[in-house]
N, C-alpha and C positions, 0 to 999 in steps of 0.2 A: 937821557931823560925824555928826548922826545920817544923814543922806542916804548916807553913805559906807558905814554899817555896814551901812545898808537894802543897798544894791548888793553889798558884800562878801558879806553872806548869800544873796541871791539866786546868787549867783556858785558859790558853795560848793555850794549846793543843786543846780545845775542839774549843776555838775561830778561830784557823788557821785550823782547819777543815772546821768550817764552812764557813770560807771566801772561802776555797777551795772548798766549795760544790758549793756556790754561783756562783763562776769562773766558775766551769764546767757546771751549769745549764745554764748560759749565753753563752756559746759555745758549749755545744752540737748541734746537728743535728735535724732538726723537719720538720714535714711534716703536712701541713695546706692547705684545699682550702676550700673557702667560696666566695657564691656567695649571696647578699642580702643588706640591708640598715640598721643593725644595728651593731653601733661601738664597743659598750660593747660587744656584742657576740664575735667578733674578739678577745678582749681582754682577756675574758675568755679561749679562745682555744689556747692563747699564755700562761697562766696561768698553764693551765692544763699540756701541755707538758713542761712547764720550772721550774714550781715549785715555781716560781718568782710572787709577788703580784704587784698588780697596784695600784697607789694613787693619784687622782685627784680632779682638781675643775671641776665640771661641765659645766662652762661656758664655757670652752673649747672645750668640745666635740661636733664635727660636727655631726648634725643629717638630717636624710631626702637621704644622699645622696648614691649612688648607688656604693657596694663594690664589688668588680670581683676580689679576691686573690690567687694566685697557689702558693705555697713554697713546692718544695719537694728538701728532702735532702740538708736544707740550715741551717748556722748554726742561732741560736736561736739571736744573737747581730744583726746581719745582717739584718735577717726578719724583727727585730721589729724596727729598724731603717730606713729600707726602708720603711716599712708600715708606720711608724707616720710621716714622710719627707712627704710621699705625701699629709698629710692635716694638714702641717705647724706645727706639733708639734714634741719635742724631749722628751727623759727622764733621769734621774739621778738615779744611783742606792741607796739604802741606804740600808744594811743589804740583806735581803729579800724581800724588796720593792723596784719596781720601780716609780720613780715621774715624771708625766707628764707636762712638762712646753713647751712653744711658742717656737719655735725653729728660728732661724735666720743664715744663713751662716756666717762662721768666716769671710771668705774672700768677701768683696762687690763685687758683679758682675754690669756689665755693662748693661746685658740683661739676661733676661730667658725664657726658652723654652716651649711654651703651645703646648703640643702636645696632639693626642688622635686619638681615632677611634669610628666610629659613624656606628652603626648597628639599624637593628628595634627591638623595645622590643619584638616583638612577636614570632621571628624567630632567631635573633641574626644575620641576614644578614646584610654584609656589604655594606653600599651605597656608591656607586662612584659619583664622582662631586657632592656631598653634600658641601652647602655653611656655611662655618662658617665665622661671622662677629664682630668685636671688634666695638660696634657705639663710643665709647668715644675717641677711635684711629682711626677711620676711616680705618682700616686692615681687608683685606679679606684673605680667604683661600679655597681650596676644596681639600675634599677627592680623592688621588689617586685610583687606582685599586684595592687597597687591604681594603679604607675605611679610610685611614689614612691620617690625616694633620698633619702639623707644623707651628708655627706660632714663629718669634724672639721676644719678646716684651722688651723695654729697662726698666730699673729699674729706673733710675734718675727721672723720673716724677711722681713716686708713692707715695704719705703719707701711709705708712702702717695702722697710727690712723686712717685715714679721710677719707681714697680713697678705690674705690672696682673698680674692672675692670669687666665690664660686657659683657657675650659672648652669645650671639644668632647661634643658628642651624638650617639650614631651608632646606628642601628637600620635591621636589613635592610629593603631595598625603600624606603628616606627619601635626602633629602638629609639630609647632615650639618648638624647646629644647632651653631653658635658662638657665642659671647660672650665679654666681658669683663669680668671683676670689677674696679672703679677704689677700692672702700672695705674698709677694714677693719673689719666688721661681720657680723652675722648676715644669711644671705640668701633668700629663698625665690623660686625660679626658676620661672616656669611656659613651659616649654617646647614651643613647636609645632611639628613636623616634617611636613615637605611631602611627598607619597609621589614616587617616582620611578620609572619604566619602566626605563628604560635604568640603568645603572651609570655612576655620577658619581665620575669621578677629582676627588680631592682637591686643591687644589692648598697646601696646608699642610705642610712637608717633614717637621716633626715629627709629625704624625699619620701619615703616609700609610702608615707600615708597623704600624699598632697598630688600626686600625679597617675593618675587611672586613665582609663577612656572612659570619660563619663559625659553624660549628655549635660550637667547642672554643672557649671565651676566658679568660683568665687562668690558662692551662695546667692549665683543669681537664678531665684525657685520658680522665676515664671518667664526663664528661658529654656529650650531645648536644642541642643546642636548634634548634626552628624557626620561623618565624612564618608567617602566613598567606600572606603577598607571596611568598615561596620555595616555598610548600606547591603553591599552584595550578598553578606552572609545571611541577611534575611531572607524570610518567602516571599514569593513574587506570586501575583496572579497572571497564569498563563505563562508562565517564565521572565515574564518582564518586570525588571527590577524598578520599584518606584519609589522616589524620594517623597513625593505630596501623600502616598499612603503612608509610610513609615511618619511621617509627621503627624497624621490623622491618630495616632496611637498615643498621643500628649496627652496629659491630662488638661481638664479646662476644654476640652475640644469634644464636639459631638457630632457625627459623622452622620450624610444623608441617610433616603432612603437604601436599602439593598441593591449595591452595584452602584450608585449614584455614590460618588466620594468627596463631595462638598466639604467644605469643613465652614464648622460655625463654632467659633471662639466666643466662649464666655457670654453666651447670650446673642451674640453677632450673627448676621446674613453672610452669603457667602462671598458679596461685593463688597463686605466693609476690610478684607483683608489685603493688605499691597504685598502681591508676590512678585518679586523681582528677579531677573536675570542679568546676572550681570551689572546691577543696579539701576537695571531699567525697568519697567512694568510691566507686566503682561494680563491683559485683560481676560482671557477665558483662555484658563490653566488645565483644561483637560482636552482627551480624545474620548471617542465612543460616547457620547452624551454622558461625559462624567467619571466613566468607568475607571480611565486609566489616565496620567497625568502627562503634562507634554513634554517634560523633561526626560531625554533619551539618557540612561542609568550609564551608559556610557562615556557620557561627556559631563556628568555629573562631580565636581572636586568635593563639594562640601554643602551644607544648608544650615539655617539657622532660622527659629521660629521666634518670636518674640510675642509674648500675651497679655503682656501688661504695660507697663511704663515705656514705652520704649523712646529711642533719643529725638529729640524735636528736630533731628535732621529729615526725619522721615513724616510726612503728611499727607492729609488726604483720606486718610482712612481711620476707623473707630475702633477695630479690634486687635489687628496683628499686624508684626510684619513678617515675611516669609520671604528671606534670602537665599535664593540658589547661585553658588559660584562655579562655572565652569572649567574645566581643566585649561591651562596655558600654552599645552604643547611640549613634546622632548625637546631639549636643547641639546640633548648628546648624538641622538640617532634618530632615524627614520622609523617607523613601527606601524603595524597595521593589525587589525583586530574582525572578526567578521563573526557574527550571530546569525543563527538560524533556528527559529522555534514555529512553534506553533502560530504565535498570533503575530511575529512581524520578524521581517529578513535586515540586517541592518551591518552597516558598514564603516570603520573609523581611519584613517590614516593622519600620522601627526610627524612632526619632525621638525627641526632645524632648516631655516631659511639661510640665516648667519648666523654660525655656531656659537653659543653662550650670549646671542646678539637678539636676534628674530627667529622666532617660533610660530608655526601655523599650524593649526587642528580643522580636521573638515569629519563629520560623521551625517550619513544620511540612513533614514529608517523609514521603512515603508510594512506596513500590515498586509498579513497573507488571509484574510478573511473573505475578499472575494475570490481569489482563488481557489479556496476552499471549498466554501459556503455552497456557490450558483449549482458547480457538480453534482454536489452531493443531494441538492434539492431535487433535482432534475432526475436523479438515479432511485430515490427511495421514494419521492414523493409522487415522480413521473407526471409533473406538471409544467408544460414547458410556455403555459398563459400568463404565467407570475414570474417575475423577474426581479428578485432582490439584491441588491450591491451595495457594499460600503466596503470604504478603507479610508485609512488617513494615512499621514505621511509627515514628515519633519524633516530638516536640515539645520545643523549648526556649522557655524566657521567663525574661528577666530584667530588672529593675528597680534603678536605683541612683541615690542621691540625695545629693548634694555638700550637710551642711549648711554647710560653711565650708571653708577649705584645711586645717583641723584634724582634719577631722570627716566620714566617708562613711559610708554603709550601702547593702549589696550585696545583693539576694533573688536567688537563682536558683532554676529548676525544669526537673528534666526527667522525662518518661516515654515511653518506648518499650516496643516489644513484637514478636515474631515470633509468627506462625501457619501453620501447616501442618496439611493433612490429605489423608487419603486413601480416598476409597470405592469399593468395589469392590461392583457388583451384578450377581449371575447368576439364571438363571433356567433351569428342565430342564421336560422332561414325560413322563410314562409314561402308560400305559393307563389309570391310575386316578387318579394324582394330577398337580396343577402344584406345583414347586418353586421357590421364589423364597429366595435367599439375600445376605444383605447384609452387607459388612465395612467397618468405619470404623475407621482411627487417627489421632487427632489431637494435636498437639502444642504448646501456648502457651507462651511465657515472655516474662519481658521485667523492666525494673528502671523505679523510680521513686524519684528523690531529690532532696530540696527542702533547700537551706540559705539562712543569713542569717550576713551578716558583717557586724560595726562595726568601724571604725579610729577610733581619736582619740589626738592626738598632744598630752599634756599640756604637753610643753615640746618645744623644737627638737631633744632630743636623748633625749626620752623621747616612745616610742609605745607602743600598748594595742591589741590587737586580740580580739577576743570573736568565737567563732563557735559554731553550731548547726546543726546536720543531722539527717536522715531520711534512710537510703538502704535500700533495700526489695528484694528479687530474690526472685521466685517461679516455678518449673517445674510445670505442670501436664501429665498426659499423659493418655487416654482411649482404649481400647480394646475396641469393641461386634462383637458377633456375633449375627445373629438370623435364624432360618430358620422360614419359612414352610411349612405342607405343605395346598394344598388338594385337597378331595379332587372327582371330577368326578362322583360321587353325592349329591345333598344329604341323603339321610341321615346323613352322616356331618359332624363338624364339621372347623373347620380347625385345625389343630395350629399352634402360635405357640411356638417356644424361644429363650430367648436368653441370654447371658455378655455382661455388661459389667465391665472391671475400669478401676478409675482412680488414679492415682497423683497424689503431690502433696510436693513439698519446697520450703524457703526458706529465706533467711537475712534479717535487719531489725536493724540498726544506729540507734539513738539516741544522738546524743553532742552534749555542752557540754563548749566549752574556752576557754581564753582564752591568751595570750601578750603577753609585754613586751619590748620592744628598746628598751637603750638604749647609745647611743655616748657611752660615760666620756670618752674622748680621740680624738685623733688616729689612737691608734695600736690602741686598743682597743674592743671590744662585745658586751657581753653580753647574751644571748635567754635566758628562761626562762617556762616555763609547764606547764600540766599540764589535765587534764580527765577527765571521765568518759563512758564506753560503756556503753549495756544490748546486748547481743548476745539478739536472741531467733533460736533455731535450730528449724528443722521437719526432721529428716531424712527422715521419708517419710510421709505417709498414704497407705496402699494399699486396696484393697477390691474386693471379687467379689463381683457383685450375679448370679443364675444364675434361669432358671425352664426344667426341664425336666421332661416329662410333667407338668406342670401345678403341679407344687412349685416354690417360691419357697424360695430360700437366698441369705442373705449373711454374706459374711466378709469381716472386718477385721484387719491388721495394722498398726497404728498404733505408732511409736516414739512418744513422750513429748516435748509440746513442752521445750525446756531453754532456761533463763534464766541468762544468766552477765553479771555485772555485770566492767566493766575500769574500772580507774585507772590512769592515768598521769601522770607529771613529766616532766620534763627541763629541761636547763639547758647553755648552750652558750656557749664563748669563745672571740670570734677575737682575735687579736694579729694585724695587720698590719702589720709594717716590710719596707721596702725593702731594710735591711742586715742583720738578722734572717729574715725570711722570712715567710709566710703561713702561722699556725698557727690552725687551727679546732680545740676540744677540746670535747669534751662527753659527756653518757651520759643515756639515759633508764632510767627505774625503771618496772615496769606491776607492778599485781596484778590476778589474774586469781582470780575466787571460782569454787566449785567447790560452796558450800553445805558446810551440816553443819559448819561452820568449820573445812573444807578449803580451801587455794588455792594458786596458785604466785606466788611473788615473785619476778621476773627483774632483772637490771640489763642494760643493750645501750651499754657503751661505745662511741664511736667516734674516732676522731685523723685528721686529715687536717693534712699539710704540702705546702708548694710555697714551692720557693725559685726566683729569678730570676737566671740566670747569666748572661745577657746581656738586653737588650731585647726579644729576639725567640726568647729558648730559656729555658723552664720545667722542672722536674723536679718530682715530685712521689711520694708515699708515703702510704699508706692502712692503717689496721688498723682492725676494727669487729665487732662481735658482734651478732646480730638475732636475735629472739625472736619466734617466730609460735603464736599461741594456737589458732587452726582450722584446718581442712584441707578440702580440695577432694577429692573419690576419684573416678576416674575408672575408669568401668565399661569403657570401651576405652583405649587408648593414648594417643588424640586427646582433645581435650575439648570435647564434646557438652553441649547445654545441660541434658541428665539428669543430670550428674553431681552427686554429694550434696556439701552443706557442714556438717561434723561440728564437734564444740570437742573439746578435749582435754579428759580427763577424768583420775581415779586411775589409770585401765587405761595411758591413752596420754598422755605428756608432753607440753611444746609444741615443735614442732622451732625449729633453731636452726643458723645458721651462722654460722663465722666466715672471716673471710675478712683477707689483707693483699694487698696489690698497689702494684707501683713503676713508674713512667709519668714521658714526658717529651713536651711539646711544642717546636716548632720552627717559627718563623714565618718566611717569608719573603717576596719581594715581591707573589709571584703565587699562592703556594704554602705551605699549613699540612701540617705533618705532625707525627701523636700516635701513641703507643704507650704500652702496657701489657701486665707481664705479672701475673699475678695465681695466688693458692690459694685453693681455696673448700672449706671442707668443713662438712658435713651432719651433723646427730645428729637423731634420734628421729621420723625421715620414714615416714610410712602408706604402704602397697600393700595394694592385695586378694592375698589369699591365690589359690594357684592355684585355678582352675576355681570359684573365687568367684561367687556371683550374689548380689546384694541387691534391684536394682528390681522384679523381680517374683518376689520370695520371702516366706516368711514367717519368717525367721531376722534376728536382730538387726543391726545395722548393725556392730556393737562384734566381732560371732562373727566377719565376715569378713575382719580386718583383719590385718597385722601389721606392726613398725616396726622400722626399720633405719638404717644410715649412708649416706654417700655423700661422693665427693670430686670436684672439677672442679679443674683446673689448664689453662693455654693462655695465648697469647698473642695481641695485637690490634690492628692499624696500622689507621691511618686518615688517608690522603692526600687533601686539599680543595682544589680550584679554586676561589680567590673572587674573581677579577678578569677583566674582558673578555667578550667577546659567548657565548664557552664557559666554562661554568665547571661544577662537580660535585663528587663525591667518588666514594673507591674505599675501601673496609673488605674486611681480611682477617681471620680469625680461625682460628687452629689452637688444638684443644682435646680434651681427654680429659675423660669424664664417666662414671663408675662409681657403681654401688650394691651392698650387699651386708647381707641380711637372713638371720636363721638360718632362718624358714622358707622360704626362697626358692632354688632352685637349689644344695641340700645345702649351704646357709650359704656356699657361694664368692662371690666377687664377679663382678658380670657388669656389662657397657655398660649404660647406660640408655638407653632407646627414642631417644632426641634425643643419643644422641653421635654426632655428625655432627662427623669430622676437620676438614674441611677448609671453609670457607663465603667466599663471596667475591660482594660486591656491589658492581655499575658504574652511578653514577646522573650522567648529564649532560643539561644545557639549553644550548641554542644559543638565541639572540638576534638571528633574522635579520632582524629589523627594529623598528621601534618596536610592531609590530601584530601579527608574527608570532613565533612561538617554537616550536621542535621540542625535544621530550625523549624521554629514553630510558632505561631501566633494566634493568642482565641480571644473574641471579642464579645462582648456584650453589650447591649444599648437596650434601656427601657422603650417602649413600644411609642411611635410617633404620635399626637394628635394630630384630629381629623374632624370636620365637620359633615355631617352627613343630612340628607335632604328628610323632612318631616313630611313633605307632600308635594304636589304637582298639579299644575293647569296648563291649559292650551291658553296661547295669546297668539294668534295668527298675524300676520302681516302681511302689508302689498309684496313683501320680499320673499316671506317661506311661510306659506297657508299652514303649514306644522309644527310652527314655533314650539317648545316645550320651557315653559319657566318654574323652576322646583323654589319649594318654599322650604328654607333651609331653618334650622334650631339652633341651640345654642353655639356658639361659634366652639371650633377645638373640643367640643365637650366630651368623644368619645376617644378610647386608645386604641392604638392597634396590636398587634400582640409583642412579643419581644424581639430582637434581633439578637440572633449569636450564630457563630459559627468557627472551624476550625481548621487552620489550615497546617501544610504542613511542607518541606523540602529537604530535598539530598541533593550534595554539592560534591561532585568529584572531580579535583584537578590533578591532571597527569601532564608529562611532559618529556621532551626527548632533546638530543642536543640543538635542534632548528625549530621546534617549536612548543609552543604552549596550550593547553586545552582546556578544557572545562565543560561540563557537561552538565546540567541541571534536570533534576525530577523531582516533580511534586503535585499535590494536591489541593484544590481551592474548595471550599464546603466538604471537609472530609464525612460527615455523617448525614450530607443532603439535606439542610434543613430549609425548609421552603420558606422563609425569611418574605415580611411584603415587600415590596416595589411602591405599589399605593391601594389605595380601598376604592372602589367605584360602583356606581348603581349599573346594574343589569336584568337579562331577564333569565328564570331559572328553566328545566324543562320542561313543566309545566304552563310556560309562558307566563309566571308574574314574577312582579319586580322583587330585587332583592340585592344584595350588598355581595359583593366576591371580591376577593384578595388576589392580586396579580404579582407572583412571583418570576426573578427575573435570573438569578445563576443558580445551575443545581452544582451536584457534583460533577469536577469539572478537571482533569489530569491534564498534567503539561509535560512538555521538554524539550529542554534548549539547548544548545552544543556552541560554544563557542571556541574560536581557533587565534592564536595570538603569533604574530610572526614580525 
């Protein structure tokens, strides 16, 4: 008996030790990282680190699905359960073995959340505005700025044994991604799309009419989106691929004067567009006095323009939101590209710092105009006394880090500028003296933007985003004049007189904000948030320094720097029901401080309703109210970088726009048609008074302005072909745009400068082969309105004895001739084992149309006064070469 007791005691001791060891193995902390498609390999990794072994029926093991896991210092039991649940599996422990079985939640759920991330397979680049579609349920979703999507799917309609859920993900320029969900559970899908040069016809009948490379999706007839793959096929000015130029071909958009690419949306002005780069505002979005956008085409991932009732998340502008997303960087391998063109030279480098976790991208661009123009001027004109110099440059950088599928951080930086100068040197001689004159005018302006964004998903249906940015814009101008008189007689001294004038203005925003997205159920989602912005305005620092007859003087005319706080909050409710319709309703409220306990508090309600009459027919109605607390003052009727940014104050109220619209979208097999009518009323707009000059005067900016109202109404039409070798779009806008100011035009209404009645844009690309693409665009705009002087008189002052004052007639009563031009481009792509190359040849303004830049008063050859038209951009060929390695 004693021996039996000893044996039983030893057995119990070793059995207990084994159980404790098994329990310890299940609770130990492990580290596993895997990217691939082999499910059994992952099980093997768990076995190596835990000492436990899996037993299973091979019929329940998923095959061919992409697997991306990263467990760092995670308890083994938690990691194994989390991994298996993603594939509808669970496990039961028997001694040293884990037996796999199908997993069902213990408590039945009314819905489960389908979420995921959409990216490019080749680089890991997250795709913005990719469309996710569940055909059986007629449910849609779009990825956000992080490439993340989320759908709530009710469980009660699913029979696990017999039913499946089919999912299709589509993004322009990529092969459609399809997958099948086989379980009634929460699921995170990591979808990686493959790029495709040719357009691929889908074989799934139920999806075929829903997913094309369309600019308007889900009946959003007042929105227009485009990605980099499609953008790069369109014609480019002097080889520079410009996303803003493409967006200017939208219906409802009127462009500026020839060459000036300002975007005027539904009767608004250029400063009424909120232009965002990675969710941070950019105040001057153009290079070369408005001819080119600041966004380097090599770093643009996608762009979206909303000209209607945009989300209450965005405020501070009246007309549109233009959101540009930059690339995140290749997460698989380092790559580079170099571009050489007549206009600019640029280089981009991107790659993983920590593979699958941290990526970086940097891109540098500089124009070649100063290198090309100055030597040609000296050779052809043989004039070395005049020196014209102009160049622009910009730098983009971005770092992304993915902590997990729930948490990601993005840091973006942009800095760019323009430098223009004119130097004139003259000399002459008399019997007694030598004269040397030097005149120099220099302008430089630019933006600097830095932003940081952090996204965290608390739960599968709740996500939080925190954002901070600094955006700065500065314009500076200098005018120097110097004269030297050297006597031929040594007894006399050399005289040197000069006058130096300088001007500087700018605007800086510092912002902290956050937002929360909650998917309440299948039909309803709530988004709310708020933030604080500090605006710093420098309306104008002006100084004049002179030295005449050895007497020096300094004159300063500096407006005080203005600091204004803005606090805003918003809430939006989205109720999307296939039977009731798609309702987005919300409001923004903003506080704008003026100091001395004075402030403005303004609500901005927004409403959008869409209804799907048939699978291919949508109708939409919107109503919105927008507030803008600061204004851009145009010295001329075109947007030049010297325009001033000034805040609202007790004298000038914030600008306001109230807009209503009604539209429809119809999709056919190869075409999509969308149309809208709109009415937009403006209040508290600012304009310069007649003959008002600020930039070179001592007058305070408030004394040069007047405030009034405006109205714009019109009809928009967009017809888009989305399939086949030939595709593109045609847009047409019929619009009336008027203004009324008590101090202008005797208080009578008058046309806005960009009251252009008819606006037509044709854009097309033809895929001749896999490597050759031909593209073209044609634009037509009715002539812009301008005011002509009817007389002139002299008004001498102590400062200017020859001052002339023009007597103007009715404001904007005359029209310039219409603007129209044709641009063509040819692209050839070729590659070998190591390099991929692209050659682009094109022509801007093919038939050399002399479109008006502006109308001015001048003298003809007989010395009589008259009007003349200044044209800027003639027939311009271009050549651009890019190499990828």
